[in-house]
N, C-alpha and C positions, 0 to 999 in steps of 0.2 A: 724345823731345827734333826740335822742326821746326827748317828746316834755318834757320833765323834764328838758331835757341839755337845750332846748333852751331859757325857762324861766329861769334857773340859769340859763344861758348865760346876762338875759336880766335883770337877780339882783343886775350884780355886777355891786357893788360900790366906793367912790371916800374911802370913813369914812366903815374902820376897823368895826369899828359896826355892822356895818349898813347888811355886809357883813354875817358875822358872824350869825346874827339876821338872816335875809332873810332865806340866802339857807337854817339854820336849821330850819326855818320851813317849808321852798320847800319839805328839804329830808321825816319831819315829818308827814304832811300835804296837799301835793298837789294832789296826785290818790285820797285824799278821800271831797275837794271841791268840792260844787255843780256848776252850769255855770259862775250864778252869782256868785257868793265867787268870782274865778280864774277870771272873766270881772272885777271885781271890788279890784282884785288884780291886774292885768295889769297896772289894773290907778292908786294907790300907784303909782306904777313906776315914772308917767309919773312928781313927784315934785323932786324938786333939793333933793340933799341929811339931812342939815340942817332942811330943812322942813318936809318932810316924816321925819327927824330924831324927829324930837319933836313932830312930830302926834301918833307912833309908843311910841314913849313914855310918853302922854299922856301931855302936856303941849300944844300943840294945838291938840282939836278937831274938827274936818271935821265926814259930815256924806254919814261915809262910808255902803252902802247898810243894810242891818236888822241890822251892826253892829255887826254880828256873827266873820267876819274875822277878827278886827279888837280885837276886845275877844282871840278871839286864840294866835293872835302874842303877845301879853301884857307876857301871859299866860304860851308861848309857851320859 
């Protein structure tokens, strides 16, 4: 399994909206993320679905790296 395949598998969630946002983001941007952004993305996956959705939609603000990762996910 490729690295992208492994990350896609880890990104599968119980919430369809998250699956769609995360899988689409990964397919478009995973290869262009720098190592810090990739690490930050994997750290985001540690959040429960409801909290992660709130983070992605901007209802909950957290500090993730330099902020560019969340900007990319939100713009996607």
